KENU-984416 format. One line per field, with one value per residue (C-alpha): chain; residue in three letters; residue number from 1; x, y, z. Coordinates in Angstrom, 2 decimals, decimal comma. Each point is the difference from the previous one (the first is absolute). Last residue first. Example, Ala and Ser with C-alpha at 12.3 -4.5 7.8 and 13.67 -1.06 7.14 Angstrom:
unit (A  A)
code (SER  ALA)
pos (2  1)
c1 (13,67  -1,37)
c2 (-1,06  -3,44)
c3 (7,14  0,66)
% end
This chain:
unit (A  A  A  A  A  A  A  A  A  A  A  A  A  A  A  A  A  A  A  A  A  A  A  A  A  A  A  A  A  A  A  A  A  A  A  A  A  A  A  A  A  A  A  A  A  A  A  A  A  A  A  A  A  A  A  A  A  A  A  A  A  A  A  A  A  A  A  A  A  A  A  A  A  A  A  A  A  A  A  A  A  A  A  A  A  A  A  A  A  A  A  A  A  A  A  A  A  A  A  A  A  A  A  A  A  A  A  A  A  A  A  A  A  A  A  A  A  A  A  A  A  A  A  A  A  A  A  A  A  A  A  A  A  A  A  A  A  A  A  A  A  A  A  A  A  A  A  A  A  A  A  A  A  A  A  A  A  A  A  A  A)
code (ASN  LYS  ALA  TYR  ASN  LEU  TYR  LEU  LYS  LEU  PHE  ILE  VAL  SER  LEU  MET  ILE  SER  LEU  ILE  THR  ASN  ILE  THR  ALA  LEU  SER  LEU  GLY  LEU  VAL  LEU  PHE  SER  VAL  ASP  LYS  CYS  SER  ILE  ILE  ASN  TYR  LYS  ASN  LEU  GLN  GLU  LEU  LEU  GLN  GLU  LYS  SER  LEU  THR  GLY  SER  LEU  ASP  GLY  ALA  LYS  CYS  VAL  PHE  SER  GLU  ASN  PHE  PHE  GLY  GLN  GLU  ILE  GLY  PHE  HIS  TYR  PHE  ALA  LEU  VAL  ALA  SER  ALA  THR  PHE  ILE  LEU  PHE  LEU  ILE  PHE  LEU  THR  ILE  LYS  GLU  TYR  LYS  LYS  PHE  LEU  LEU  ILE  LYS  ILE  LEU  LEU  LEU  ILE  SER  LEU  PHE  TYR  PRO  ILE  ARG  GLU  TYR  ILE  CYS  LEU  LYS  CYS  PRO  GLU  HIS  GLY  LEU  TRP  TYR  GLN  ILE  ILE  LEU  ALA  SER  ILE  ILE  THR  LEU  SER  ILE  ILE  ALA  LEU  ILE  PHE  ILE  LEU  LEU  VAL  ASN  ASN  SER  GLN  LYS  SER  MET)
pos (161  160  159  158  157  156  155  154  153  152  151  150  149  148  147  146  145  144  143  142  141  140  139  138  137  136  135  134  133  132  131  130  129  128  127  126  125  124  123  122  121  120  119  118  117  116  115  114  113  112  111  110  109  108  107  106  105  104  103  102  101  100  99  98  97  96  95  94  93  92  91  90  89  88  87  86  85  84  83  82  81  80  79  78  77  76  75  74  73  72  71  70  69  68  67  66  65  64  63  62  61  60  59  58  57  56  55  54  53  52  51  50  49  48  47  46  45  44  43  42  41  40  39  38  37  36  35  34  33  32  31  30  29  28  27  26  25  24  23  22  21  20  19  18  17  16  15  14  13  12  11  10  9  8  7  6  5  4  3  2  1)
c1 (-49,93  1,79  -1,53  -3,50  0,79  -1,11  -3,19  -0,83  0,58  -2,23  -2,67  0,07  -0,15  -2,94  -1,74  0,32  -1,21  -2,96  -0,92  0,06  -2,05  -2,40  -0,57  -0,81  -2,29  -1,72  -0,80  1,71  -1,75  1,20  -1,54  -2,54  -2,79  -2,33  2,45  -1,58  2,55  -0,03  -3,74  -2,02  -2,00  -2,99  0,54  -3,68  -1,20  2,15  -1,12  -3,69  0,48  1,66  -2,73  -2,70  1,73  0,41  3,32  1,84  2,26  2,23  -0,17  1,76  1,62  0,02  2,68  2,78  2,47  -0,83  1,86  -1,12  1,87  3,28  1,09  -3,58  0,90  -1,87  1,39  3,51  -0,49  -1,04  3,12  2,06  -1,53  0,83  3,58  0,47  -1,36  2,40  2,89  -1,56  0,03  3,49  1,44  -1,85  1,54  3,43  -0,64  -1,08  3,23  2,03  -2,02  0,22  -0,54  -0,64  -3,21  -2,13  0,92  0,71  -3,15  -2,10  1,39  -0,83  -3,59  -0,59  1,66  -2,42  -3,01  1,44  0,83  -3,62  -1,64  0,64  -2,13  -3,05  0,60  0,43  -3,43  -1,69  -0,56  -3,43  0,02  -2,38  1,67  0,03  0,56  2,17  1,74  0,47  1,44  2,43  1,03  0,61  2,18  2,05  0,20  1,46  2,54  1,02  0,26  2,07  2,25  0,55  0,72  2,46  1,72  0,29  1,38  2,54  1,03  0,70  1,80  2,32  -0,16)
c2 (61,38  -2,88  -2,60  0,95  -0,40  -3,65  0,74  3,08  -2,00  -2,82  2,53  1,55  -3,41  -1,09  3,30  -0,40  -3,60  1,01  2,88  -2,23  -2,77  2,53  1,60  -3,41  -0,88  3,39  -0,91  1,93  1,85  3,41  -0,82  -2,80  -1,01  -3,01  -2,75  -3,39  -2,78  0,25  -0,61  2,14  -2,10  1,64  -2,26  -0,08  -0,11  -3,05  -1,57  0,52  -1,40  -3,10  -0,38  0,28  -2,48  -2,46  -0,30  -3,31  0,83  2,19  3,79  0,50  3,43  1,81  -0,21  2,40  -1,31  -3,56  0,73  1,48  -1,72  1,46  1,45  1,18  3,69  0,97  -3,01  0,93  3,59  -1,39  -2,18  3,03  1,97  -2,78  -0,31  3,79  0,24  -2,73  2,01  3,09  -1,51  -1,45  3,40  1,64  -2,57  0,86  3,70  -0,82  -1,95  3,03  2,53  -1,82  3,24  3,47  0,42  2,37  -0,56  -3,72  -0,69  2,07  -2,13  -3,19  1,04  1,08  -3,21  -2,14  1,82  -0,40  -3,67  -0,64  1,62  -3,02  -2,14  2,18  -0,22  -3,77  -0,25  1,85  3,74  1,65  2,92  2,60  3,23  1,50  -3,10  -2,29  2,38  2,48  -2,74  -1,11  3,62  0,57  -3,13  1,12  3,56  -1,30  -2,09  2,98  2,29  -2,57  -0,37  3,79  0,00  -2,86  1,87  3,16  -2,07  -1,67  3,47  1,05  -3,25  0,60  -1,96)
c3 (-29,72  -1,77  2,33  -1,16  -3,69  -0,10  1,96  -2,07  -3,18  1,27  1,00  -3,48  -1,71  2,18  -0,71  -3,77  0,11  2,18  -2,33  -3,09  1,61  1,53  -3,40  -1,48  2,92  -0,42  -3,58  -2,78  -2,83  1,19  3,39  -0,12  2,40  0,02  -0,93  0,62  0,53  3,79  0,02  2,38  2,40  1,66  3,04  0,95  -3,60  -0,70  3,28  -0,82  -3,51  1,45  2,60  -2,68  -2,29  2,86  1,74  0,29  -2,95  2,11  -0,08  3,31  -0,15  -3,31  -2,68  -0,95  2,57  -1,07  -3,19  -3,29  -2,78  -1,23  -3,35  -0,70  -0,26  3,16  1,85  -1,11  1,20  3,40  0,07  -1,02  2,88  2,48  -1,30  0,00  3,55  1,14  -1,46  1,55  3,48  -0,43  -1,00  2,89  2,36  -1,43  0,58  3,55  0,53  -1,09  1,98  3,32  1,85  -1,43  2,03  -2,03  -3,65  0,32  2,03  -2,42  -2,82  1,90  0,67  -3,59  -1,18  1,97  -1,50  -3,50  0,53  1,11  -3,04  -2,24  2,32  -0,76  -3,74  0,37  1,64  -2,84  0,15  -0,39  -2,43  1,48  -1,15  3,50  2,13  -2,09  -2,39  2,85  2,21  -2,71  -0,62  3,73  0,11  -3,01  1,28  3,27  -1,90  -2,13  3,07  1,92  -3,05  -0,07  3,75  -0,51  -2,85  2,11  2,89  -2,30  -1,26  3,59  0,82  -2,92  -3,21)
% end
């Protein structure tokens, strides 16, 4: 691939990633589906990648290492999204990430209820929104794997350009 076609591909990926974040925010704020903690954490790689893609497109420095960092980011994103998918499907138990702050046994029933209401905990195993029958964690797993493969290919082909 030439540098020009790489730039077109990177702009396309930037648009897809931006649409993904915008969609998540619309689902949360406009449609009223509250995300769990893992859903919030799964957005971080997308925000980071937007910054890194803009850096590549504008500054044209350290492109190869940035592509490798993007590969690592989306590999980690795929692992996190798959873990969330596994919780939804019952493959994994909900971790401490999905739980509230200090809900130790020393609290009274009233204090426990107050803390639960305060944190408004959304369980990581509850799926409140589906697209074509797939949870957002499932879609994120697929998208993150695809993006990690694309960034790895771009990284490996970088020297050939």
